[in-house]
N, C-alpha and C positions, 0 to 999 in steps of 0.2 A: 310382654313389655315390649314388642316390636323389635325395632333393630337398634335400640339403645345398647350401648357398649356395657358391659358388665364388670364392675370393680371387685365384687365378691361373688362366688357361686359355690353353694354347698348343695350336694346332691346326695340323698339317701344316707345322711348321718346316723349313724347307730353306735351305742356305747353300752357294753355289757361288763359289770364287774364280776370277777370271779371271787368267791369267798367260801372258806372252808366250812362255815356254819349257815345254814339256810340256802346254800346253792346260789346259782348265778342271779344277779339282779341287773334287769335292763333299766337304765335311767333315761336313755335316748332311744326311741324305737325307730323312728324315720322322720328326719327333719331335712327339708330342702329349702333353700333360701337364695334368693337372687336379688342383688342390690346393684342398682344401675349407677354408673360413674357420675360423680358430681351431685349426688343426693344424700339426703339424711333418711336412714331408714331405721325404724324402731324395732326392736325385738322385745316382745312383751310375754309375760307368762306368770302365773302364781309361783310361789315358793315351791320348788320340787318339780317344776315343770320340765326342767332340762335345758333351759337357756344358758345358763352359765357354763354348764358341760360342753354345750354346742360351741359357745365362744372360744373354750380352752382347746377343743379340738382344733377349730379354725386356725388359731395362733401357735399350735404345737406344743402346748402344755400337757395336753391329755392325748394319749394315742388312741385313735378310733378304732372300734372293732370292724366297722366298714363305713364305706362312703368316700366321696371325693371332695377335696377343700381347695378352692383355687382364689387367689388375690391377684388381680390384673393379669389372668391367665396361667399364672404360675402355681405349682403345688405347694400350698402354704404349710403342710405338714413337714416339708424340708426347709433347713434354714434359709437356703438361697431364695425361696419362695416367699420370705417375709422381709426382705430388704426393705421394701417401701410401705412397711406396715407399722403404725404407732398403737399403743395399747395402754388403757388405764384399767387397772384391775379395781374390783369393788372396793377393797380395802387395800390401798396402797401403803407399803412399809419402806421405811428409809432408815439409814443409819442416823439416829438421833443426834450422835455427838458432832455431825457435820453441820455447816451452814447450808442455806438453800443454794448459794452459788457453788460451793464445794460438790454438793449432791448432783447438781446438773452436769458439772464438769465430769464427775466420775461416771454417770451415765452416758454422757456425751462420748467419752473416750471408748466405751464399751461397744458404741454403734459406729466407731470409726472417724469421729471428728478429730481434727487437730488442735492443738492448744490455742492456735490463732483464731480458729473458728469459733471455738468454745467462748473466748472473751466477748465476743460481740454477741454470740447466740444466746449466751445465758442471761445476759441483761435485757435483750429483746424478749426472750420468753417470759421472763418474770414480769415484765410491765405488760405483756399481752393478757397474762392470767390474773392481773390485779396485785402483783406483789412487788412493784416497783419500789426500790429503796429498802426491801427486806432481805436482799441478798447476804448480808453480813450476819444476820441473826441465826442462831442455833436452832435446829428443828426441834430440839426438846422444848422449845418456847412458843411453838407453832400450835394453834388451835387445830381441832380436826379439819375444819373448812380451809384453813391455810395449807394443810397438808394435801387436801383434796385439789387446790389449785395448783400445787407444786406437781402433784401427779399429772396433771393435765399438761404442764410444761414438759415433764419428761417424756410424755407420749408424743409431743411434737418434736423432739430432737430428731435430727437427721432429715428433717423436711419430708416427712411421709406423705403419700398421696392418698392413703387409706387409713383412718383412725377408728379404733374400736374402744368405745367408752362404756365401761360397766358401772351403772350408777354415779354419773360424773356430779351430780348436785347433792349427793350425800354429804349431810354435816354442814351445807352452806345455808346462810340466811337468806330471806328473800331478795336482797339486793344481790347477793352472789349468785342465786338461781338465775336472776335475770341477766346478769353477766355472763353466765355459763351459756344460756340460750343464744345471747348476742355472739358468743363466741363461735358456736357451732354453726350458726347462719354465716357469720363471716368466713369460716372455713370453707363452706359450702360455695359462697360467691366466688372463692379463690379456684374453684374447680375440684376442691378436695371431697373424698367421700367420708361420711361418718356413719358408722353402725353403733347405734345406741340402744343401750339396755337399761331400762329404768322402771321403778315402781312408782314414779311420780307421772301419773297419766296426763296430767294437764301440761306438763313439760314436753311430753311425747307429742300431744295433739297441736302444741304451738309451733314445733319446729319439723315434725317429720313429713316427709312427702309420702311415703308408704310404711305400712306395718306388717309385721308377722306376729301372730299370736300363737304360742306354744302352750300347750297343755297336755299332761300325761305323757310327755316324751314325743309328741307329734304335733304337726301343724293344724291348729283349729280353725285358723282364718288368716287370709292374706289379701292386702289390696291397697289401693290409694286411700289415704285417709279420709278424703271427702266422699268417696264412693261407699266407704263402710259406714260413715256417720249420717250422711243425708238420709231422710226418712221419706222414702217414695210416697208421692200423692198428698203431701202434706206441705203447707208454707207457715212460716213464722211472720207475725205481725207485731210490730211495736207501735204504739199510739200514745198520744198525750191529750189532756184536756177532757177526758171522759167522766161523767159523773161517778159517785162512790158506788152506786148501784147500776150495774149494765142495763139497759133496756132489755125487755124479755126476748125480743126477736134476735138481737145480737147475742145475748147470753145462751141461746139455744144453738147458736152456730160454732162457738168458739170452745176450745179444749184446752187444758193444761194452763189455765189463767194464773197470772202471777203479776205482781206489781213491784215496781223498783224506782225509788226517787221519783215518784209522780208520774212514771211511765207504766202503761199496761203492756203486758206481753202474753201472747196467746197464740196457739196454732189452729189452724182451719184446714179443711179439706181444700185441694186446690180449685175444685168446681165451686167453691163458695167464697173465693178471695174477693171477687168483684163486687158481690152482694154484701160482703163484710165491710169493705172499704165504704160502700154507699152508707151503710147504717152507722158507721163511725162518723161520718160527715153529718148525718141527719141528727146525731146527738151531740153535735158541737165539738167533737174531738178532731184531731189532727194525726194523720198516718206519718210516722217517722220512718218507717223502714218495712219492706216485704221482702222476705229471704226465704230460701228453701229451708224447711224445717230440719233441724240437725241434732242428733243426740250428743250428749258429752261422752268422751271416751270412756269415762268411768261407768256411765250406764251401759254402754254398748258391751264393755268388757265383763261387767257383772252379769248382764243378760245372756251372753254367750257362754260364759262358765256355767251356768245354771242350767243351760239346754242340754239335751242328750248328746248333740254333735260336740258340745263343749267337753264331753267327758272321753275325749280321745277318739271321736268319730272322724268322719271324712271332713276334709279342709274346705271351708268357703273360700273362693277366690274371686274377687272382683277386678275386672281388667281396668 
């Protein structure tokens, strides 16, 4: 990652739970994670991969068996190392008899904000997460999605520079998911760092700069999202105006053919791009776009987990 400054650095994380029955159980074998300052970094993995335990070790909720954990250069397993860290758990719980404003003021006092600061901060954060005008309502009347939004507001109390979000879009409708993506991008634009753990891979693909994929308690892959998903040696072509049956010579060159809204989408080998464009023109079509071929994160994730290296083998890293 060159000379980039690191906001989060985890090295050699390991967690072994001792049990009277069945002996020790290792849930995290060896996870290392480097998150650049001012970026959005995705932490992915199937259920039981060890990602949530890794996050809990980072923020001090679980004592690590071994490893080092740093946030902005400070040991985050110690309270003083988490001063500039905000956290949204996967399932946030709140005292349901409180109103949204009362809850934020309670948690704000716990992070050291004064009453005067909380009067303005609570209103600003509720508006930021889409709960403007709802501060007087009891949390017992909130939907799961509204509680999730409140959890994000709670994570932003104290103006943290590093925010860890565990499944932030859980319970949100499509509009709420869009708002959450925009909020994460806005936080990055302000120079903050976001570590995002999510099962919604389209969300990760839309906002993350880099991703780390954990499987079997180890890092299975890590790299820039584009480097992981771009398919070497192939381009994707979008065209319009082609006949329903592609000319034989064109059909022989293209792969992964799909149609959508009158547009043809297919991939070709890079060496055949020029010839394909000429054939599209000869057939009366118009080329709309030519781009490097790219997997979806869902396809990449499924293929990686199905491979031997996805079963806890050595990590793939793309610079």
